[in-house]
Each structure stands twice: as structure tokens, then as C-alpha cells.
N, C-alpha and C positions, 0 to 999 in steps of 0.2 A: 126382164130375167131379174130374179131377186139376187143381190150378190152380198156376199158374207163382204161387209166391208169395217174395217174399224173408222169410222167415217166422221169424228167430230173433236174438237180437239183448237185450242188455241194455239194459231198460229201468227208468226208476225208478216203483215200484207202490205202491198204499196197499196194506198189508197189516196187517189188524186196528188200523185208524184209523192206522199208523202209516207214513211212508215209504222205503221199503226199495228198495235195489237187486234187481232180479229178474232172472233169465233166462227171456224168455218165448218160447213159441213158440205158432205158427199153424198151427192143423189147421182140416181141412173143416168141421166141425162145433164151434168153440169156442177157448178160447184159455187154454191151458195159461201156470203160470208157476210155476219152480223156487228155490228158494232159491242151488242152486249149480246153476250148468252141467252138473255131472259128478253131478247126482242121478239117481236112476233113476226115482223117482217126484215128481209135483208135486204143489206143497204145494196148488193149487188148482185149480179147471177153471172159467171163465165160460162157461157154454153161448152160443151165441150164435142158436139159435134164436126168433125175434120178439125180439131185442136190436136197439137203437138205440143209434146212435155219436153225439154231439158232440162236436164239435173247431170250435176252440181251445174248451177249456172254461176259462170264468174265473171262476171257485168259489171260485179261490186265491187270491186279491190280488198275492203274490209269486213266484208258482212262476208262469212263461211256458212256451207247449209242451207243455202239458196236454190230452190228450183225457179224455173219457167213455166208456166203455159201461156203459146199463142194459140190464140183461136182463128178458127178459118178466116173470121174478115182481119186479121193481120195485127189484131190490138194484143198486147203483152202483157201478161201478169205476174208479178213475184211475188212467192212466198220463201219466207226463213222458218226452218225448224228451228227446234231448241237443243235436239243433240242426234246422231248420224241416223242413229233406228228409225228414230219420229220420221225424217226424212225418208228413209227408204221405204216405208210403211205407206207414205201417201202417196209417192213416186207410183209404186207399185199398184196402188190400188186405183187411183185416176189413170193409169197405161188399161189396166183391167176395163176398168168403166168406158175407155173410148174404142177400145179392142169389141166390148157389146155392141154398141152404137154400129162401128161398122159392118156388125154379120159377120162378125169372126175373121173377118180378113185381120192378119199379122198384120202388126202395127212396128214400122220399121222406125228409130226415131235415129236422128245424127249423134253419135257416138264418139265419146273420145277413144271407144276400143278401134273406130277405123284408123282414125290417125294413129297410134302406134301400137296396129297390129296384132290387135292382143288375142288370141285365140276364144273363141266364144264361151267356151267349155269351162272359161276360168270366173270363177264368180268371185269380186271384189270384196264382197260383204262377210262372203264367207272366210275370206284368207286374213280379214282384218277383223274379226273375234276371234282366231286364231292366235294371230299377232298379240291382241290386247291380254290373253289367258297368261291368270297370276303367274301359274308354276315355268308353262313352258313356251310360252309367248317372248319377246321383244322387253328384255328389262326397260324398264323408263329411271333413268339416273339423273345425279345432279352434275350438271357440267358445267365447268367456270372457262369462259373466253372474254377478250377484251373488258378484262374489269367488271363483267357482268356473271349474273351465275343463273343458269336455266333451270329450273325445275322442272323435272317429270320432260326428261326428252333423252336422244339417242342419234346416233351416229348415222352416217350414210352406209358405211362400211357393214354395220352392225345390222344394218334394213338387208341388205347382200348379202350375208353370209347366212342370217339367220334361214330370209327365202331357200339358199342351197343345201343347207343342213336338213332342212325338213323336208325335203325333196320336191321342192314346190318351183325348182326352177334349177335347170342342167349345169348349168354356167351363170359368169357374169353378167355378160352379156342379155341373157334371158333374164335374172332376175333384174337388171334394171328395171327391163320395158315391165314387169311386172309391178316394181317401185315405180315408175312414173305413172301406171295409170292409177295406182292410188293418191298417187297426188293429184294429177288432175281427178280424177273425182271425189276429191277435198277428204279421205278420209285420216291421209297425211297431211302436216302442213307445215311449212321454213318457220324453223326458228332461227333467230341470228342473221347478218349480215348475207354470209358466201352464198347459207340454202335456199334464200328468196330472193337471190341475182339469178342463182339459178334458175327458180320457178319465174321468173319475171322477165326472161332476158329470150328475144327470139319469137317465133312462133310457137316451137314446141317447148312447153312445160316440163324442164330437164331435172333430173332426180341425178343429185351427186353421188357418186361412190366413193367420199371422203371422208377424213377420220374429224377432217374440220368443219363438214358440213353438218347440220345439228336439226332434226323432226320431232315433231311432239305427234300423239295424236290427237284427231279434232274434239274428241269430246272426253279428254283425260282434264287432270288439273294444270297444266302447263302453266308456270311462270316466271317471268322474269326478275331479276333484281340487283339494284347495282350495290356495291361495296354499301353499307350504311350503319347509322347507330343501331345500337340496342332494340331500341326502341321499336326499331322496327321489323326488327325478326323476329321481335311477338308477336308483333300484329298477323305475321306470313306466317306462324305457326298454324292458325288459323287453315290453312289451307294443306299442309301436309300433308290430311287425310288423304286416303282412296275416294273416288266419288265411288257412289253406293248409287245413287238416281237423281235422275236430272228432269225437266219438264215445266212447262208452265203451270201456276194457280192462280184463283185470285185471293188475293189476300185485302183483309180491312183493313183501313188507315186507323193507326192509333187516336189521332187528334179528330180528323173528320168525319170518322163510320164509313168514307166511300169504298168501294172495292177497285181494285186495280189487278190484271194480268200482271203476274211478276215471274220471271223465271227462277227456280229454286235446284239449288245444286245443293244435296246433302253429302257427305261427309262422315266416313268415321275416322274415330282415333287421333285426333281429339275429335267430339262428334260437332259438326256445325253442321248449319244449313243460312247459304246467304242467297239473298234473292236481289234480282234483277231488273233494270226498263227492259224488257226484252227488244224494246226494239231499237237500243244502241247498244253498243260495245264497251260497256264503262267498265269502273269500278264499282263491286255490289252496293248498293243502298243501304243496307242493313245487313245483321247477320246473328240467328239465335243460336245459344248454346245450349245444347240438350243434353248434355250431360243431366241425371237423373230426373229428366224433367217425363210427365206425364205428356199420353197425345190420345185423345178418345174421339171417333165419331158423333157429333150432336148432331138434333133437329133443330134448333133454332140459335138464331147469335140475337142474344140480349139490343135492342135500340138499331136494330137496322128493319132498311125499309124492305114490306114484303115484297114488292116487284123487284128488287137488285137480287132475289137470293132464289138458287134453282134445284136444293139439296146438296147433297154427296159436300156436305157441310162437315169440318173435323177441328178440333180444336188442339193448341199445346200449351200446356203451363209450364214457363221454365222450373229451375229449382229456385232463384230468386220471383216467382209468383208474376213474371208477367205472361197476359194472357194472348197468343194471334188465334186469331180467326182465318180458315181458310176454304175454300171450296174446289174440289177437284171435278174435271168435263164430265166422269162416269163414276158410276158406283162402283165398278172394279179397278177404278184409278185410285178411287179414294182410300180401297182397300189394303193395295198397294202401299199407298203413301203412307200409312197409319202403320202395316208391319214391318216395313224400314225402318222408320222414325222409331219405334219401339225397340228392335232388335239394336241401332245403332244408341239410343241411347241408355242401356245398359252398360255397355259393350265399350262405347268410346271414353277418353280422358274427359 
């Protein structure tokens, strides 16, 4: 059956036990992954007949937004998305593919819902979107604890009280159950020692209804800083803006002109785009200051090898005349990135 799928993207996957950025394509009967987007033949194919998908997959403590596909032959394959919405898209589409193969039989997954008795009617993705609403959601604050400053976070009590005030829960135990569901599914992350201990202790992940337990949204601009010199504070200024868009793009290196998959995070006010190695959970590799920059779709890149390019190119020229060449996964995605960067470059500091 023809499936309407959002079926291509750069994800980080495990290839021979190491994490690599791969080009992933979902077909009717399997998930194919390629070393490069322009490769003709896939590096591997994961058959979906009889497969089971687990999301979120908590097998890797430090890595968030991971999902796992276990094949009929009990082989495990792991993929990491670059933000929550992307993971949800992939998991939903892969499930749909598995269902189609099984001839419409309902696909039952082992889910954290069972263990914490969440009613099936609860849509955690929807709840998460409401919580993140700029006007009506849970406010992200700058909180101080144990000589550290936590940016873009909130307390356990705030979450519980928000759920009750928005009539998502009738009482504290019910709100706590929902919050634990959000924590289990990787939508909320623990910040600070107390929340982390709760999340990692015992069989059950515990969300703490306490003012000292700090949490943050999985795809927010959360960062923690110790007390530091003024110089550090200036650097951190780049991260203060709201996240407008994030995801993986191909970026051309300035020196060697080779193309690498990078995870990009676009923020406004101040207008910055930071890029990271998607396989590591580290500091950014670099940042592009977008104030007054120009961004346009381009058809070719000077000194690029033909076979490295698969269209959907765009170029950012910063106000100090540095050129960045990027490739999006699809035409639609290129359009979205250009629109978002243009808006930020005009308005942001």
C-alpha cells in the first residue's frame, strides 16, 4: 500500500556499534540507511516484518531522543533523532509501516504507559506541546542552586500545579502520574542532582513534586553554568534566545570543502545558529551570527564535487562576509530553514 510518509532524514544510528550520522529512508517493508545521501546502495536494511519499535529507548544514559527497532531475528538497531517532534514522526511512521505489513493487525508495543497506568486517551505529545506554549505553558526560568545557575528550567512543583490548573489532572497524584509519563517518554529531562537521582533510582522513574527538583524540556535551550568570569557570560549570551528551529543539515567545511552532517539549532534574540556533531553530546563546533545576514537558495556550490551534492542547497552570507553552504534533506525543508533564518536575521540582535 502506498503510504504517505515523511520518510527521509539524517538521523544518528548505530553502525557496527558506533554512533554515526546516516541518511535514513523508510520504505514499505524496511528501514534503509546510507553512509551518504548521494550513495546508490544502502549500507544496511532493517526488515520491519515482525519488528518491534521501542520509544523512548533509555539504554544509553547520556543520549536522549533514542528509539530502538528490534527485528524478528532479535537484532537491535538504535536511532537518535535531533528533536522530539522528529522522533515522534519517525516512530509513528515506522509503526504504521509495521502495521501495514501485519495486514492491519493492531500493533501492541511494550510501553511505559502500562507500568505507570496512564489512561490510553492521554496524548503525551499533545500535552508536551501545550506545556511549551509561550503564553500559556510552563514558564522557563533561570534558577540558582548549589552555586550553579540553571537556565531554561522549572521546578517539579510548577509542573504539577500547571497540570492541575489547566485541568489536565484532578489532583496531585494524578498530575504526578502524567509528569512521570512525560519524564519516562523523554519529553522532560532532569536537571540538577535531586531530579537526576529521582529519575535514576529504582525500577520506576520518579518525577519529584518538589521545589528543589529541577526539570527542563527535551528540546529547549537548557544549559547550566557555574559562577564564572564576565567573559564566560558573554559567550553564554548566544544561547539565551528561544529555539526557533532545529535539525540536521549537511554543511560544507571551510578548509577541506567536504560535506558533513551537523545538527543545527537556530535561536532568535540574539540571532545565532549553532552547529554540533550529532553523534556527540558536546559543546557546539561553531556558531553563525545571523544578525544582518543574507540567506538564499542556490543551485550549485563553487569548488564542490558533483557527486557530493543532491540539490536542496542554500547559502548564508553573514554581515562580515563569511559564506556557509548547507544542504537540506528535502526541498520543503530547505524552504522552512530559509524562511526561519530570514525572519531571525531581521529581528534578532
